[in-house]
PDB file of N, CA, C, O and CB in Angstrom:
ATOM      1  N   MET A   1      49.123 103.396  34.671  1.00  0.00           N
ATOM      2  CA  MET A   1      50.155 102.548  34.526  1.00  0.00           C
ATOM      3  C   MET A   1      51.080 103.001  33.537  1.00  0.00           C
ATOM      4  O   MET A   1      50.649 103.526  32.510  1.00  0.00           O
ATOM      5  CB  MET A   1      49.713 101.304  34.248  1.00  0.00           C
ATOM      6  N   VAL A   2      52.198 102.870  33.716  1.00  0.00           N
ATOM      7  CA  VAL A   2      53.463 103.692  33.441  1.00  0.00           C
ATOM      8  C   VAL A   2      54.669 102.610  32.799  1.00  0.00           C
ATOM      9  O   VAL A   2      55.340 101.974  33.612  1.00  0.00           O
ATOM     10  CB  VAL A   2      54.010 104.464  35.010  1.00  0.00           C
ATOM     11  N   LEU A   3      54.900 102.440  31.413  1.00  0.00           N
ATOM     12  CA  LEU A   3      55.426 101.784  30.719  1.00  0.00           C
ATOM     13  C   LEU A   3      57.092 102.847  30.503  1.00  0.00           C
ATOM     14  O   LEU A   3      57.258 104.066  30.524  1.00  0.00           O
ATOM     15  CB  LEU A   3      54.311 101.445  29.479  1.00  0.00           C
ATOM     16  N   PRO A   4      58.069 101.698  30.311  1.00  0.00           N
ATOM     17  CA  PRO A   4      59.183 102.483  30.032  1.00  0.00           C
ATOM     18  C   PRO A   4      59.619 102.728  28.730  1.00  0.00           C
ATOM     19  O   PRO A   4      59.508 101.776  27.957  1.00  0.00           O
ATOM     20  CB  PRO A   4      60.136 102.021  30.617  1.00  0.00           C
ATOM     21  N   LEU A   5      60.082 103.755  28.298  1.00  0.00           N
ATOM     22  CA  LEU A   5      60.261 104.223  26.873  1.00  0.00           C
ATOM     23  C   LEU A   5      60.579 103.188  25.950  1.00  0.00           C
ATOM     24  O   LEU A   5      60.447 103.474  24.760  1.00  0.00           O
ATOM     25  CB  LEU A   5      61.301 105.217  26.758  1.00  0.00           C
ATOM     26  N   VAL A   6      60.941 102.130  26.225  1.00  0.00           N
ATOM     27  CA  VAL A   6      61.523 101.007  25.260  1.00  0.00           C
ATOM     28  C   VAL A   6      60.003 100.484  24.881  1.00  0.00           C
ATOM     29  O   VAL A   6      59.674 100.724  23.719  1.00  0.00           O
ATOM     30  CB  VAL A   6      62.722  99.669  26.087  1.00  0.00           C
ATOM     31  N   ASP A   7      59.356 100.029  25.429  1.00  0.00           N
ATOM     32  CA  ASP A   7      57.715  99.786  24.923  1.00  0.00           C
ATOM     33  C   ASP A   7      57.029 100.133  24.268  1.00  0.00           C
ATOM     34  O   ASP A   7      56.248  99.351  23.725  1.00  0.00           O
ATOM     35  CB  ASP A   7      56.958  99.885  25.420  1.00  0.00           C
ATOM     36  N   GLU A   8      57.010 101.453  24.022  1.00  0.00           N
ATOM     37  CA  GLU A   8      56.020 102.344  23.629  1.00  0.00           C
ATOM     38  C   GLU A   8      55.842 102.447  22.289  1.00  0.00           C
ATOM     39  O   GLU A   8      54.932 103.155  21.860  1.00  0.00           O
ATOM     40  CB  GLU A   8      56.225 103.527  24.099  1.00  0.00           C
ATOM     41  N   PHE A   9      56.861 101.612  21.258  1.00  0.00           N
ATOM     42  CA  PHE A   9      56.688 101.465  20.084  1.00  0.00           C
ATOM     43  C   PHE A   9      55.844 100.005  19.561  1.00  0.00           C
ATOM     44  O   PHE A   9      55.454  99.698  18.435  1.00  0.00           O
ATOM     45  CB  PHE A   9      57.999 101.647  19.625  1.00  0.00           C
ATOM     46  N   LYS A  10      55.771  99.454  20.535  1.00  0.00           N
ATOM     47  CA  LYS A  10      55.066  98.161  20.551  1.00  0.00           C
ATOM     48  C   LYS A  10      53.635  97.889  20.298  1.00  0.00           C
ATOM     49  O   LYS A  10      52.996  98.605  21.069  1.00  0.00           O
ATOM     50  CB  LYS A  10      55.246  97.691  21.662  1.00  0.00           C
ATOM     51  N   LEU A  11      52.890  97.216  19.607  1.00  0.00           N
ATOM     52  CA  LEU A  11      51.733  96.811  19.614  1.00  0.00           C
ATOM     53  C   LEU A  11      51.144  96.253  21.025  1.00  0.00           C
ATOM     54  O   LEU A  11      51.876  95.650  21.810  1.00  0.00           O
ATOM     55  CB  LEU A  11      51.724  95.934  18.618  1.00  0.00           C
ATOM     56  N   LYS A  12      49.873  96.479  21.269  1.00  0.00           N
ATOM     57  CA  LYS A  12      49.602  95.953  22.391  1.00  0.00           C
ATOM     58  C   LYS A  12      47.931  95.684  22.075  1.00  0.00           C
ATOM     59  O   LYS A  12      47.010  96.400  21.684  1.00  0.00           O
ATOM     60  CB  LYS A  12      50.079  96.942  23.670  1.00  0.00           C
ATOM     61  N   CYS A  13      48.040  94.572  22.378  1.00  0.00           N
ATOM     62  CA  CYS A  13      46.454  93.881  22.377  1.00  0.00           C
ATOM     63  C   CYS A  13      45.350  95.015  23.600  1.00  0.00           C
ATOM     64  O   CYS A  13      45.542  95.402  24.753  1.00  0.00           O
ATOM     65  CB  CYS A  13      46.641  91.744  23.208  1.00  0.00           C
ATOM     66  N   TYR A  14      44.352  95.194  22.729  1.00  0.00           N
ATOM     67  CA  TYR A  14      43.416  96.423  23.506  1.00  0.00           C
ATOM     68  C   TYR A  14      42.511  95.571  24.671  1.00  0.00           C
ATOM     69  O   TYR A  14      41.800  96.095  25.528  1.00  0.00           O
ATOM     70  CB  TYR A  14      42.152  97.355  22.205  1.00  0.00           C
ATOM     71  N   LEU A  15      42.702  94.323  24.496  1.00  0.00           N
ATOM     72  CA  LEU A  15      41.845  93.324  25.266  1.00  0.00           C
ATOM     73  C   LEU A  15      42.653  93.051  27.012  1.00  0.00           C
ATOM     74  O   LEU A  15      42.127  93.223  28.112  1.00  0.00           O
ATOM     75  CB  LEU A  15      41.815  91.669  24.152  1.00  0.00           C
ATOM     76  N   CYS A  16      43.922  92.630  26.719  1.00  0.00           N
ATOM     77  CA  CYS A  16      44.666  92.413  27.729  1.00  0.00           C
ATOM     78  C   CYS A  16      45.962  92.989  27.992  1.00  0.00           C
ATOM     79  O   CYS A  16      46.690  92.635  28.919  1.00  0.00           O
ATOM     80  CB  CYS A  16      44.759  91.331  27.749  1.00  0.00           C
ATOM     81  N   ASN A  17      46.325  94.222  26.832  1.00  0.00           N
ATOM     82  CA  ASN A  17      47.765  94.850  26.860  1.00  0.00           C
ATOM     83  C   ASN A  17      48.692  94.006  26.841  1.00  0.00           C
ATOM     84  O   ASN A  17      49.679  94.470  27.412  1.00  0.00           O
ATOM     85  CB  ASN A  17      48.075  95.632  27.934  1.00  0.00           C
ATOM     86  N   THR A  18      48.865  92.912  26.431  1.00  0.00           N
ATOM     87  CA  THR A  18      50.019  92.305  26.206  1.00  0.00           C
ATOM     88  C   THR A  18      50.828  92.899  25.072  1.00  0.00           C
ATOM     89  O   THR A  18      50.134  93.044  24.066  1.00  0.00           O
ATOM     90  CB  THR A  18      49.759  90.983  26.005  1.00  0.00           C
ATOM     91  N   PRO A  19      52.034  93.270  24.936  1.00  0.00           N
ATOM     92  CA  PRO A  19      52.827  93.925  24.006  1.00  0.00           C
ATOM     93  C   PRO A  19      53.150  92.903  22.814  1.00  0.00           C
ATOM     94  O   PRO A  19      53.639  91.890  23.313  1.00  0.00           O
ATOM     95  CB  PRO A  19      54.111  94.474  24.717  1.00  0.00           C
ATOM     96  N   PHE A  20      53.089  92.837  21.923  1.00  0.00           N
ATOM     97  CA  PHE A  20      53.845  92.232  20.521  1.00  0.00           C
ATOM     98  C   PHE A  20      54.749  93.174  19.784  1.00  0.00           C
ATOM     99  O   PHE A  20      54.885  94.388  19.933  1.00  0.00           O
ATOM    100  CB  PHE A  20      52.757  91.793  19.389  1.00  0.00           C
ATOM    101  N   SER A  21      55.400  92.254  18.866  1.00  0.00           N
ATOM    102  CA  SER A  21      56.717  93.272  18.129  1.00  0.00           C
ATOM    103  C   SER A  21      55.861  93.182  16.525  1.00  0.00           C
ATOM    104  O   SER A  21      56.374  93.919  15.684  1.00  0.00           O
ATOM    105  CB  SER A  21      58.917  92.300  18.140  1.00  0.00           C
ATOM    106  N   THR A  22      54.975  92.593  16.170  1.00  0.00           N
ATOM    107  CA  THR A  22      54.705  92.601  14.711  1.00  0.00           C
ATOM    108  C   THR A  22      52.990  92.398  15.030  1.00  0.00           C
ATOM    109  O   THR A  22      52.377  91.862  15.953  1.00  0.00           O
ATOM    110  CB  THR A  22      55.649  91.207  13.670  1.00  0.00           C
ATOM    111  N   ILE A  23      52.604  93.050  13.882  1.00  0.00           N
ATOM    112  CA  ILE A  23      51.184  93.031  13.869  1.00  0.00           C
ATOM    113  C   ILE A  23      50.682  91.685  13.592  1.00  0.00           C
ATOM    114  O   ILE A  23      49.595  91.492  14.138  1.00  0.00           O
ATOM    115  CB  ILE A  23      50.657  93.973  12.903  1.00  0.00           C
ATOM    116  N   GLU A  24      51.218  90.481  12.775  1.00  0.00           N
ATOM    117  CA  GLU A  24      51.019  89.065  12.726  1.00  0.00           C
ATOM    118  C   GLU A  24      50.907  88.313  14.004  1.00  0.00           C
ATOM    119  O   GLU A  24      50.087  87.417  14.202  1.00  0.00           O
ATOM    120  CB  GLU A  24      52.041  88.515  12.013  1.00  0.00           C
ATOM    121  N   GLU A  25      51.923  88.805  14.985  1.00  0.00           N
ATOM    122  CA  GLU A  25      51.722  88.124  16.048  1.00  0.00           C
ATOM    123  C   GLU A  25      50.549  88.374  16.729  1.00  0.00           C
ATOM    124  O   GLU A  25      49.914  87.389  17.106  1.00  0.00           O
ATOM    125  CB  GLU A  25      52.666  88.249  16.780  1.00  0.00           C
ATOM    126  N   LEU A  26      50.062  89.632  17.003  1.00  0.00           N
ATOM    127  CA  LEU A  26      49.070  90.419  17.684  1.00  0.00           C
ATOM    128  C   LEU A  26      47.865  89.840  16.754  1.00  0.00           C
ATOM    129  O   LEU A  26      47.045  89.414  17.567  1.00  0.00           O
ATOM    130  CB  LEU A  26      49.353  92.196  17.685  1.00  0.00           C
ATOM    131  N   ARG A  27      47.492  89.675  15.776  1.00  0.00           N
ATOM    132  CA  ARG A  27      46.494  89.055  14.921  1.00  0.00           C
ATOM    133  C   ARG A  27      46.324  87.566  15.517  1.00  0.00           C
ATOM    134  O   ARG A  27      45.273  87.175  16.025  1.00  0.00           O
ATOM    135  CB  ARG A  27      46.976  89.076  13.307  1.00  0.00           C
ATOM    136  N   GLU A  28      47.508  86.771  15.389  1.00  0.00           N
ATOM    137  CA  GLU A  28      47.594  85.481  16.105  1.00  0.00           C
ATOM    138  C   GLU A  28      46.801  85.157  17.592  1.00  0.00           C
ATOM    139  O   GLU A  28      46.013  84.269  17.916  1.00  0.00           O
ATOM    140  CB  GLU A  28      49.054  85.328  16.321  1.00  0.00           C
ATOM    141  N   HIS A  29      47.400  86.317  18.338  1.00  0.00           N
ATOM    142  CA  HIS A  29      46.775  86.214  19.581  1.00  0.00           C
ATOM    143  C   HIS A  29      45.455  86.611  19.689  1.00  0.00           C
ATOM    144  O   HIS A  29      44.808  85.954  20.504  1.00  0.00           O
ATOM    145  CB  HIS A  29      47.427  86.858  20.452  1.00  0.00           C
ATOM    146  N   GLN A  30      45.033  87.239  19.275  1.00  0.00           N
ATOM    147  CA  GLN A  30      43.590  87.592  19.231  1.00  0.00           C
ATOM    148  C   GLN A  30      42.686  86.775  18.753  1.00  0.00           C
ATOM    149  O   GLN A  30      41.534  86.575  19.137  1.00  0.00           O
ATOM    150  CB  GLN A  30      43.378  88.613  18.591  1.00  0.00           C
ATOM    151  N   LYS A  31      43.432  86.198  17.671  1.00  0.00           N
ATOM    152  CA  LYS A  31      42.328  85.158  17.132  1.00  0.00           C
ATOM    153  C   LYS A  31      42.626  83.820  17.750  1.00  0.00           C
ATOM    154  O   LYS A  31      41.924  82.930  17.270  1.00  0.00           O
ATOM    155  CB  LYS A  31      42.334  84.986  15.449  1.00  0.00           C
ATOM    156  N   ASN A  32      43.464  83.427  18.674  1.00  0.00           N
ATOM    157  CA  ASN A  32      43.334  82.409  19.445  1.00  0.00           C
ATOM    158  C   ASN A  32      43.244  82.323  21.174  1.00  0.00           C
ATOM    159  O   ASN A  32      43.087  81.326  21.879  1.00  0.00           O
ATOM    160  CB  ASN A  32      44.296  81.786  18.995  1.00  0.00           C
ATOM    161  N   GLN A  33      43.404  83.734  21.557  1.00  0.00           N
ATOM    162  CA  GLN A  33      43.344  83.976  23.026  1.00  0.00           C
ATOM    163  C   GLN A  33      41.644  84.781  22.999  1.00  0.00           C
ATOM    164  O   GLN A  33      40.918  84.622  23.980  1.00  0.00           O
ATOM    165  CB  GLN A  33      44.920  85.135  23.664  1.00  0.00           C
ATOM    166  N   HIS A  34      41.303  85.366  22.153  1.00  0.00           N
ATOM    167  CA  HIS A  34      40.238  86.099  22.298  1.00  0.00           C
ATOM    168  C   HIS A  34      39.193  85.789  21.036  1.00  0.00           C
ATOM    169  O   HIS A  34      38.614  86.682  20.417  1.00  0.00           O
ATOM    170  CB  HIS A  34      40.712  87.554  22.425  1.00  0.00           C
ATOM    171  N   ALA A  35      39.087  84.667  20.822  1.00  0.00           N
ATOM    172  CA  ALA A  35      38.114  84.202  19.712  1.00  0.00           C
ATOM    173  C   ALA A  35      36.445  84.575  19.683  1.00  0.00           C
ATOM    174  O   ALA A  35      35.662  84.712  18.743  1.00  0.00           O
ATOM    175  CB  ALA A  35      38.214  82.672  19.761  1.00  0.00           C
ATOM    176  N   GLU A  36      36.280  84.673  21.144  1.00  0.00           N
ATOM    177  CA  GLU A  36      34.657  84.606  21.311  1.00  0.00           C
ATOM    178  C   GLU A  36      34.589  86.117  20.997  1.00  0.00           C
ATOM    179  O   GLU A  36      33.907  86.513  20.052  1.00  0.00           O
ATOM    180  CB  GLU A  36      33.907  84.054  23.007  1.00  0.00           C
ATOM    181  N   PHE A  37      35.324  87.007  21.820  1.00  0.00           N
ATOM    182  CA  PHE A  37      35.114  88.579  21.587  1.00  0.00           C
ATOM    183  C   PHE A  37      35.331  88.999  20.301  1.00  0.00           C
ATOM    184  O   PHE A  37      34.679  89.945  19.858  1.00  0.00           O
ATOM    185  CB  PHE A  37      35.998  89.432  22.399  1.00  0.00           C
ATOM    186  N   ILE A  38      36.163  88.426  19.629  1.00  0.00           N
ATOM    187  CA  ILE A  38      36.044  88.915  17.911  1.00  0.00           C
ATOM    188  C   ILE A  38      35.217  88.451  17.017  1.00  0.00           C
ATOM    189  O   ILE A  38      34.918  89.178  16.070  1.00  0.00           O
ATOM    190  CB  ILE A  38      37.143  88.677  17.150  1.00  0.00           C
ATOM    191  N   THR A  39      34.734  87.289  17.115  1.00  0.00           N
ATOM    192  CA  THR A  39      33.755  86.936  16.568  1.00  0.00           C
ATOM    193  C   THR A  39      32.577  87.631  17.026  1.00  0.00           C
ATOM    194  O   THR A  39      32.184  88.276  16.053  1.00  0.00           O
ATOM    195  CB  THR A  39      33.708  85.724  16.648  1.00  0.00           C
ATOM    196  N   ASP A  40      31.858  87.820  17.949  1.00  0.00           N
ATOM    197  CA  ASP A  40      30.909  88.513  18.584  1.00  0.00           C
ATOM    198  C   ASP A  40      30.798  89.646  18.194  1.00  0.00           C
ATOM    199  O   ASP A  40      29.636  89.983  17.967  1.00  0.00           O
ATOM    200  CB  ASP A  40      31.007  88.552  19.738  1.00  0.00           C
ATOM    201  N   HIS A  41      31.949  90.759  17.934  1.00  0.00           N
ATOM    202  CA  HIS A  41      32.046  92.006  17.238  1.00  0.00           C
ATOM    203  C   HIS A  41      31.896  91.934  15.409  1.00  0.00           C
ATOM    204  O   HIS A  41      31.434  92.870  14.756  1.00  0.00           O
ATOM    205  CB  HIS A  41      33.541  92.590  17.727  1.00  0.00           C
ATOM    206  N   GLU A  42      32.351  90.726  14.846  1.00  0.00           N
ATOM    207  CA  GLU A  42      32.351  90.584  13.690  1.00  0.00           C
ATOM    208  C   GLU A  42      31.101  90.400  13.109  1.00  0.00           C
ATOM    209  O   GLU A  42      30.840  90.627  11.927  1.00  0.00           O
ATOM    210  CB  GLU A  42      33.102  89.760  13.452  1.00  0.00           C
ATOM    211  N   ASN A  43      30.218  89.925  14.078  1.00  0.00           N
ATOM    212  CA  ASN A  43      28.974  89.779  13.531  1.00  0.00           C
ATOM    213  C   ASN A  43      27.876  90.950  13.721  1.00  0.00           C
ATOM    214  O   ASN A  43      26.814  90.727  13.140  1.00  0.00           O
ATOM    215  CB  ASN A  43      28.504  88.575  14.060  1.00  0.00           C
ATOM    216  N   GLN A  44      27.935  91.805  14.228  1.00  0.00           N
ATOM    217  CA  GLN A  44      27.303  92.927  14.645  1.00  0.00           C
ATOM    218  C   GLN A  44      26.889  93.762  13.292  1.00  0.00           C
ATOM    219  O   GLN A  44      27.755  94.098  12.484  1.00  0.00           O
ATOM    220  CB  GLN A  44      28.255  93.712  15.651  1.00  0.00           C
ATOM    221  N   LYS A  45      25.711  94.025  13.136  1.00  0.00           N
ATOM    222  CA  LYS A  45      25.238  94.861  12.275  1.00  0.00           C
ATOM    223  C   LYS A  45      25.314  96.238  12.588  1.00  0.00           C
ATOM    224  O   LYS A  45      24.565  96.544  13.516  1.00  0.00           O
ATOM    225  CB  LYS A  45      24.085  94.543  12.034  1.00  0.00           C
ATOM    226  N   ARG A  46      26.019  97.229  12.082  1.00  0.00           N
ATOM    227  CA  ARG A  46      26.481  98.732  12.200  1.00  0.00           C
ATOM    228  C   ARG A  46      25.471  99.120  10.931  1.00  0.00           C
ATOM    229  O   ARG A  46      25.256  98.483   9.899  1.00  0.00           O
ATOM    230  CB  ARG A  46      28.428  99.104  11.965  1.00  0.00           C
ATOM    231  N   GLU A  47      24.974 100.295  11.345  1.00  0.00           N
ATOM    232  CA  GLU A  47      23.960 101.108  10.740  1.00  0.00           C
ATOM    233  C   GLU A  47      23.417 102.352  11.620  1.00  0.00           C
ATOM    234  O   GLU A  47      23.201 102.292  12.830  1.00  0.00           O
ATOM    235  CB  GLU A  47      22.820 100.185  10.399  1.00  0.00           C
ATOM    236  N   PRO A  48      23.265 103.306  10.933  1.00  0.00           N
ATOM    237  CA  PRO A  48      22.854 104.913  11.909  1.00  0.00           C
ATOM    238  C   PRO A  48      21.609 104.412  12.357  1.00  0.00           C
ATOM    239  O   PRO A  48      20.761 103.692  11.832  1.00  0.00           O
ATOM    240  CB  PRO A  48      22.588 106.697  10.934  1.00  0.00           C
ATOM    241  N   ALA A  49      21.710 104.981  13.485  1.00  0.00           N
ATOM    242  CA  ALA A  49      20.380 104.983  14.342  1.00  0.00           C
ATOM    243  C   ALA A  49      19.236 106.004  13.821  1.00  0.00           C
ATOM    244  O   ALA A  49      19.339 106.849  12.931  1.00  0.00           O
ATOM    245  CB  ALA A  49      20.754 105.407  15.901  1.00  0.00           C
ATOM    246  N   PRO A  50      18.192 105.707  14.574  1.00  0.00           N
ATOM    247  CA  PRO A  50      17.071 106.479  13.588  1.00  0.00           C
ATOM    248  C   PRO A  50      16.797 107.854  14.652  1.00  0.00           C
ATOM    249  O   PRO A  50      16.583 108.085  15.843  1.00  0.00           O
ATOM    250  CB  PRO A  50      15.313 105.321  13.227  1.00  0.00           C
ATOM    251  N   GLY A  51      16.952 108.525  13.433  1.00  0.00           N
ATOM    252  CA  GLY A  51      17.279 110.012  13.371  1.00  0.00           C
ATOM    253  C   GLY A  51      18.485 110.809  13.213  1.00  0.00           C
ATOM    254  O   GLY A  51      18.624 112.032  13.195  1.00  0.00           O
ATOM    255  N   ASP A  52      19.446 109.735  13.086  1.00  0.00           N
ATOM    256  CA  ASP A  52      20.684 110.205  12.690  1.00  0.00           C
ATOM    257  C   ASP A  52      20.649 111.231  11.235  1.00  0.00           C
ATOM    258  O   ASP A  52      20.065 110.884  10.209  1.00  0.00           O
ATOM    259  CB  ASP A  52      21.567 108.860  12.501  1.00  0.00           C
ATOM    260  N   VAL A  53      21.143 112.099  11.336  1.00  0.00           N
ATOM    261  CA  VAL A  53      21.401 113.176  10.027  1.00  0.00           C
ATOM    262  C   VAL A  53      22.589 113.036   9.432  1.00  0.00           C
ATOM    263  O   VAL A  53      23.609 113.013  10.120  1.00  0.00           O
ATOM    264  CB  VAL A  53      21.385 114.680  10.371  1.00  0.00           C
ATOM    265  N   THR A  54      22.634 112.927   8.118  1.00  0.00           N
ATOM    266  CA  THR A  54      23.514 112.483   7.280  1.00  0.00           C
ATOM    267  C   THR A  54      23.952 113.801   6.680  1.00  0.00           C
ATOM    268  O   THR A  54      23.049 114.281   5.994  1.00  0.00           O
ATOM    269  CB  THR A  54      22.977 111.424   6.338  1.00  0.00           C
ATOM    270  N   VAL A  55      25.237 114.668   6.724  1.00  0.00           N
ATOM    271  CA  VAL A  55      25.685 116.053   5.988  1.00  0.00           C
ATOM    272  C   VAL A  55      26.597 115.454   4.737  1.00  0.00           C
ATOM    273  O   VAL A  55      27.533 114.655   4.709  1.00  0.00           O
ATOM    274  CB  VAL A  55      26.714 117.229   7.138  1.00  0.00           C
ATOM    275  N   PHE A  56      25.873 116.228   3.685  1.00  0.00           N
ATOM    276  CA  PHE A  56      26.568 116.111   2.665  1.00  0.00           C
ATOM    277  C   PHE A  56      27.759 117.269   1.994  1.00  0.00           C
ATOM    278  O   PHE A  56      28.372 116.996   0.961  1.00  0.00           O
ATOM    279  CB  PHE A  56      25.584 115.854   1.897  1.00  0.00           C
TER     280      PHE A  56
END
């Protein structure tokens, strides 16, 4: 997908590629339109997989 240079600086929703001019608009859009996706991923427990090595 090729966008004109005018839209390059705009924020985009990573789920539907809708452009927004401010981060607040993007947050509201994701909260209203993609609430089920956001809540599913907020509740995920993230931890290292078995066998992962941490280098200090």
